[in-house]
C-alpha positions as CSV (number, residue, x, y, z in Angstrom):
1,M,79.9,64.6,104.3
2,T,79.5,61.3,102.7
3,Q,81.1,61.0,99.2
4,Q,78.3,61.3,96.6
5,S,78.0,61.1,92.9
6,N,77.5,64.6,91.5
7,P,75.0,64.7,88.6
8,L,76.7,67.8,87.3
9,S,80.1,66.2,87.1
10,S,82.0,63.8,84.8
11,S,83.6,62.2,87.8
12,P,82.5,61.7,91.5
13,T,82.9,64.9,93.5
14,A,81.6,65.7,96.9
15,L,78.8,68.3,96.3
16,T,79.4,70.3,99.5
17,P,77.0,73.0,100.8
18,T,79.4,75.6,99.3
19,L,79.4,74.0,95.8
20,E,75.6,73.4,95.9
21,L,75.1,77.1,96.6
22,A,77.7,78.2,94.0
23,I,76.0,76.1,91.3
24,D,72.6,77.5,92.3
25,L,73.9,81.1,91.9
26,M,75.8,80.4,88.8
27,S,72.7,78.8,87.1
28,R,71.1,82.2,87.2
29,P,71.8,84.4,84.2
30,S,72.5,87.6,86.1
31,V,74.3,89.6,83.4
32,T,74.8,93.2,84.8
33,P,72.7,94.8,86.1
34,E,70.4,91.8,86.4
35,D,70.3,89.8,89.6
36,A,68.1,86.9,88.3
37,G,67.1,85.9,91.9
38,C,70.6,85.5,93.3
39,Q,70.0,87.9,96.1
40,E,66.7,86.4,97.1
41,T,68.5,83.0,97.4
42,M,71.1,84.6,99.7
43,I,68.6,86.6,101.7
44,K,66.6,83.5,102.6
45,R,69.7,81.8,103.8
46,L,70.9,84.8,105.8
47,E,67.4,85.4,107.4
48,K,67.4,81.8,108.5
49,A,70.8,82.4,110.2
50,G,69.4,85.3,112.1
51,F,70.2,88.3,109.9
52,T,68.0,91.4,109.5
53,V,67.9,92.1,105.8
54,E,67.3,95.5,104.3
55,K,66.7,95.6,100.5
56,M,68.1,98.8,99.0
57,P,67.2,99.0,95.3
58,F,68.2,102.0,93.3
59,G,67.1,102.4,89.7
60,D,67.4,99.1,88.0
61,V,69.9,97.8,90.5
62,K,69.2,95.4,93.3
63,N,71.2,95.8,96.5
64,F,70.8,94.6,100.1
65,Y,72.5,95.1,103.4
66,A,72.1,92.4,106.0
67,K,73.3,92.4,109.6
68,R,73.5,90.1,112.6
69,G,74.3,91.5,116.0
70,T,73.9,95.0,117.4
71,K,77.1,95.8,119.2
72,G,80.8,95.4,118.8
73,P,82.9,95.7,115.7
74,N,81.2,95.1,112.4
75,L,82.8,92.7,109.8
76,C,81.1,93.1,106.4
77,F,81.3,90.6,103.6
78,A,80.8,92.5,100.3
79,G,80.3,91.3,96.8
80,H,78.2,91.3,93.6
81,T,75.7,89.0,92.0
82,D,76.1,90.4,88.5
83,V,78.4,88.9,85.9
84,V,79.8,90.0,82.6
85,P,78.3,88.8,79.3
86,T,79.3,85.3,78.3
87,G,80.6,85.9,74.8
88,P,80.0,83.2,72.1
89,E,78.3,80.4,74.1
90,A,79.3,77.8,71.4
91,Q,82.9,78.3,72.5
92,W,82.3,77.3,76.1
93,K,83.2,73.9,77.4
94,V,79.8,73.8,79.1
95,P,76.9,76.2,78.7
96,P,77.9,79.2,80.8
97,F,74.7,79.2,82.9
98,E,74.6,75.5,83.3
99,P,77.6,75.1,85.6
100,Q,79.3,71.7,85.8
101,I,82.1,70.2,87.7
102,V,84.4,68.4,85.3
103,D,87.3,66.5,86.7
104,G,87.2,68.5,89.9
105,V,87.0,71.9,88.1
106,L,83.8,74.0,88.3
107,Y,83.0,75.7,85.0
108,G,80.5,78.5,84.4
109,R,80.1,82.2,84.3
110,G,80.7,83.6,87.8
111,A,82.7,80.7,89.1
112,A,85.6,83.0,90.0
113,D,84.0,86.5,89.7
114,M,82.3,86.1,92.0
115,K,79.5,83.7,92.8
116,G,82.0,81.2,94.1
117,S,83.1,83.7,96.8
118,L,79.5,84.6,97.6
119,A,78.7,80.9,98.2
120,S,81.8,80.6,100.4
121,M,80.8,83.6,102.4
122,V,77.3,82.5,103.1
123,V,78.2,79.0,104.1
124,A,81.1,80.2,106.3
125,V,78.8,82.5,108.2
126,E,76.1,79.8,108.5
127,N,78.8,77.5,110.0
128,F,80.1,80.1,112.3
129,V,76.7,81.2,113.6
130,A,75.7,77.5,114.2
131,N,78.8,77.1,116.3
132,H,78.7,80.5,118.0
133,P,75.0,81.6,118.1
134,Y,75.9,84.2,120.8
135,H,79.1,85.5,119.1
136,D,80.7,88.8,119.9
137,G,80.5,91.6,117.3
138,Q,78.4,92.2,114.3
139,I,78.5,90.4,110.9
140,S,77.0,92.0,107.8
141,F,76.7,91.6,104.1
142,L,76.7,94.3,101.4
143,I,75.6,92.9,98.1
144,T,75.0,94.6,94.8
145,S,74.1,93.7,91.1
146,D,76.0,96.7,89.7
147,E,79.7,96.0,90.1
148,E,80.4,94.9,86.5
149,G,78.3,97.8,85.1
150,P,78.4,101.6,85.5
151,F,78.6,101.3,89.3
152,V,76.3,104.2,89.8
153,D,73.3,102.6,91.7
154,G,75.2,99.9,93.4
155,T,77.6,99.8,96.3
156,T,78.4,103.5,96.2
157,R,74.7,104.3,96.7
158,V,74.4,101.8,99.6
159,V,77.5,103.2,101.2
160,D,76.2,106.8,100.9
161,T,72.9,105.7,102.6
162,L,74.7,103.9,105.4
163,M,77.0,106.9,106.0
164,E,74.0,109.2,106.2
165,R,72.7,107.3,109.1
166,N,76.1,106.8,110.7
167,E,76.3,103.1,110.2
168,K,79.8,101.9,111.1
169,V,81.6,99.1,109.3
170,D,84.9,98.4,110.9
171,W,86.3,95.6,108.6
172,C,85.3,94.4,105.2
173,I,86.2,91.4,103.1
174,V,85.4,91.9,99.4
175,G,85.2,88.5,97.6
176,E,87.0,89.6,94.5
177,P,89.2,86.9,92.9
178,S,92.5,88.1,94.4
179,S,94.6,84.9,94.1
180,T,97.1,84.4,91.3
181,N,98.6,81.0,91.3
182,T,97.1,79.2,94.3
183,L,94.3,80.1,96.7
184,G,95.3,82.7,99.2
185,D,98.7,83.5,97.7
186,I,97.7,87.2,97.2
187,I,95.3,89.4,99.2
188,K,94.6,92.9,98.1
189,N,94.9,95.3,101.0
190,G,94.4,98.3,98.8
191,R,93.9,99.6,95.3
192,R,95.2,102.5,93.2
193,G,93.0,105.4,92.4
194,S,91.6,105.8,88.9
195,F,90.3,108.6,86.7
196,S,90.1,109.2,83.0
197,G,90.3,112.2,80.6
198,D,88.6,112.7,77.3
199,L,90.6,115.3,75.4
200,T,89.6,117.1,72.2
201,V,92.2,119.2,70.5
202,F,91.0,121.7,67.9
203,G,92.8,122.6,64.6
204,K,91.6,123.8,61.2
205,Q,90.6,121.6,58.4
206,G,92.3,122.1,55.0
207,H,94.0,120.5,52.0
208,V,97.2,118.7,52.7
209,A,98.8,120.4,49.8
210,Y,98.3,123.8,51.5
211,P,99.4,123.2,55.1
212,H,99.9,126.9,55.7
213,L,96.1,127.3,55.4
214,A,95.3,124.6,57.9
215,K,96.2,123.6,61.5
216,N,96.7,119.9,61.9
217,P,95.5,118.9,65.4
218,I,97.5,115.6,65.1
219,H,100.8,117.5,64.8
220,L,99.8,120.0,67.4
221,A,98.7,117.4,70.0
222,S,101.5,114.9,69.5
223,P,104.3,116.7,71.5
224,A,101.9,117.1,74.4
225,I,100.7,113.5,74.4
226,T,104.4,112.4,74.2
227,E,105.2,114.5,77.2
228,L,102.3,113.2,79.2
229,S,103.3,109.6,78.4
230,E,106.9,110.2,79.4
231,T,106.2,112.2,82.6
232,K,107.3,110.6,85.8
233,W,104.4,111.5,88.0
234,D,105.7,110.1,91.3
235,E,107.9,107.4,92.8
236,G,105.1,105.4,94.4
237,N,105.7,104.1,97.9
238,E,106.1,100.9,99.9
239,F,102.5,100.0,99.2
240,F,101.8,101.4,95.8
241,P,103.7,101.4,92.5
242,P,104.3,104.7,90.7
243,T,101.4,106.4,89.1
244,S,100.8,105.4,85.5
245,F,99.4,107.3,82.5
246,Q,98.0,105.3,79.6
247,V,96.4,106.4,76.3
248,S,93.5,104.1,75.5
249,N,92.0,105.7,72.4
250,I,93.0,108.2,69.7
251,H,90.8,109.3,66.8
252,S,91.2,111.9,64.1
253,G,90.8,112.3,60.4
254,T,88.1,112.4,57.8
255,G,88.9,109.1,56.1
256,A,90.4,111.0,53.1
257,T,94.2,111.0,52.6
258,N,94.3,114.5,51.3
259,V,92.5,116.4,54.1
260,V,93.9,117.8,57.3
261,P,91.4,117.1,60.0
262,S,89.8,119.7,62.2
263,T,89.9,117.8,65.6
264,L,91.8,115.1,67.4
265,N,90.2,113.1,70.3
266,T,92.2,111.1,72.7
267,Q,91.1,109.2,75.9
268,F,93.5,108.4,78.7
269,N,93.5,106.9,82.1
270,F,95.5,107.4,85.3
271,R,96.0,104.7,87.9
272,F,97.5,106.7,90.8
273,S,99.1,106.1,94.1
274,S,98.5,107.8,97.4
275,E,101.4,110.2,96.7
276,L,99.2,112.4,94.6
277,T,95.6,113.6,94.6
278,F,93.1,113.7,91.8
279,D,93.2,117.5,91.7
280,Q,97.1,117.5,91.7
281,L,97.2,115.2,88.7
282,K,94.6,117.2,86.8
283,E,96.5,120.4,87.4
284,K,99.7,118.8,86.0
285,V,97.9,117.6,82.9
286,I,96.4,121.0,82.2
287,A,99.8,122.7,82.7
288,I,101.3,120.4,80.1
289,L,98.5,121.0,77.6
290,D,98.7,124.8,78.2
291,K,102.5,124.7,77.8
292,H,102.0,123.4,74.3
293,E,99.5,126.2,73.5
294,L,96.7,123.9,72.5
295,N,93.1,124.8,71.8
296,Y,91.3,122.1,73.6
297,E,88.4,120.8,75.7
298,I,88.7,118.1,78.3
299,E,86.2,116.1,80.3
300,W,87.1,114.1,83.4
301,T,85.6,110.9,84.7
302,Y,86.5,110.2,88.3
303,N,86.4,106.5,89.3
304,G,87.8,106.5,92.8
305,L,90.6,107.3,95.3
306,P,93.3,104.9,96.3
307,F,92.7,103.1,99.6
308,L,95.0,101.1,101.8
309,T,94.6,98.8,104.8
310,P,97.9,98.3,106.5
311,P,98.8,95.2,108.6
312,G,96.6,95.1,111.7
313,E,93.6,93.3,113.1
314,L,91.9,92.4,109.8
315,V,95.0,91.7,107.7
316,D,96.5,89.6,110.5
317,A,93.2,87.6,111.0
318,I,93.1,86.8,107.3
319,T,96.8,86.0,107.1
320,D,96.5,83.5,110.0
321,A,93.3,81.9,108.5
322,I,95.1,81.4,105.1
323,E,98.2,79.9,106.8
324,D,96.0,77.6,108.9
325,T,93.9,76.4,105.9
326,V,96.3,76.2,102.9
327,N,99.7,76.5,104.7
328,I,101.0,79.5,102.7
329,K,101.8,83.0,103.8
330,P,100.0,85.5,101.5
331,T,101.6,88.5,99.9
332,L,99.9,91.9,100.3
333,S,99.3,93.7,97.0
334,T,97.6,96.8,95.7
335,S,97.9,95.9,92.0
336,G,95.2,95.5,89.5
337,G,92.1,97.5,88.6
338,T,89.4,99.0,90.8
339,S,86.8,97.3,92.9
340,D,83.8,98.3,95.0
341,G,86.2,98.3,98.0
342,R,87.0,101.9,97.1
343,F,83.5,102.9,98.0
344,I,83.4,101.0,101.2
345,A,86.8,102.5,102.2
346,K,85.1,105.9,102.3
347,M,83.5,104.9,105.6
348,G,86.9,104.6,107.2
349,T,86.6,100.9,106.9
350,Q,89.6,98.5,106.8
351,V,89.1,96.8,103.4
352,V,90.8,93.6,102.1
353,E,89.9,91.6,99.0
354,L,90.2,87.8,99.2
355,G,88.8,85.3,96.7
356,P,89.7,82.6,94.2
357,I,92.3,82.4,91.5
358,N,91.6,85.2,88.9
359,A,93.2,83.6,85.8
360,T,89.9,83.1,83.9
361,I,87.7,85.9,85.0
362,H,85.7,87.6,82.2
363,Q,86.9,84.8,79.9
364,I,85.2,82.1,78.0
365,N,85.3,78.9,80.1
366,E,85.6,80.8,83.4
367,H,86.4,78.2,86.0
368,V,87.9,77.5,89.5
369,D,89.1,74.4,91.2
370,A,86.0,73.1,93.0
371,D,87.7,72.3,96.2
372,S,89.3,75.7,96.4
373,L,85.8,77.1,97.1
374,N,85.5,74.7,100.1
375,Q,88.9,75.9,101.3
376,L,87.8,79.5,100.8
377,T,84.8,78.8,103.0
378,C,87.2,77.5,105.7
379,I,89.3,80.6,105.4
380,Y,86.3,83.0,105.8
381,E,85.1,81.0,108.8
382,L,88.5,81.1,110.4
383,V,88.6,84.9,110.0
384,L,85.4,85.1,111.9
385,E,86.8,82.8,114.6
386,N,90.0,84.9,114.8
387,L,88.1,88.2,115.1
388,F,85.1,87.2,117.2
389,T,86.1,84.4,119.5
390,N,88.8,84.0,122.2
391,K,90.7,81.1,120.8
């Protein structure tokens, strides 16, 4: 492409097809669960490239599933068009929904998480289809506007629908920002499971001067919370770190200094390896609480099972594409939070997350190196070459 002056930049930058699309998507204020027209933009491009598109809205959430090809293994590109709120816009280097390239850096909400990846995916597939109109296999897209929100009517609902009709997805690349220091240095080939507990311990309110007439739930619960925090749940394994337990909130008291409160509420979260199941961890928690003879109620929120894609066809195709593009060998990792990959893995799909550097996601002045999105496009296109052509 001929070098051109970018009107959105403080210095000349080649406004490639990937950057043009990224800027278009980032200009749309799609704060979760809003889509703001992002999916329609993608759909038009994919239909032009020969995809059959199925819109799958649930509630206030927009989703679509698009596919090209009818036989052979199915490689799915998955992602989300919704973004988190901007925070104070006055603190941004540029208006968050008026993306700009400044000295080679693309600023704006969604640059890294994950409209940059979406643009790279679409352009990579357009390039591949143009070069291989009769390619082997199937290529698909699973896109939602509910990843940053409660994730009730997004990817999980689409996956359930696809499973009901026996749709098969063999491989999936989720465009989450997986890289740490340089593009492609980390790929996520799995994630830990996650669930939370909301625990209420009951005591008896009274005057602090007459403790024998009261039951202090703070005193009662403290030994159990300490034991939970000090328990070694498992050793982890070669792919996952040990299961972790973290208290996120504790609340008790009336606000008065001379009153023993009647209840204590604490919220906690497990990030767990594949060594233990959700039910096994719940049983261990309940056993500890019962051991301390607490009067309590507990509510559980289940977020997802751990999943793992070991080295094989998909991991090898991505690793080779990264090495050929940026000349580094990526490290496999299962660290970090949850992603929609956990829902797609339910289909028996090999799932890997690969996207830009994640240093500024959800922050004010979210940004990525502009050329890294062009490189990401090349990586995605090479993955298609590696899986669907005889090189």
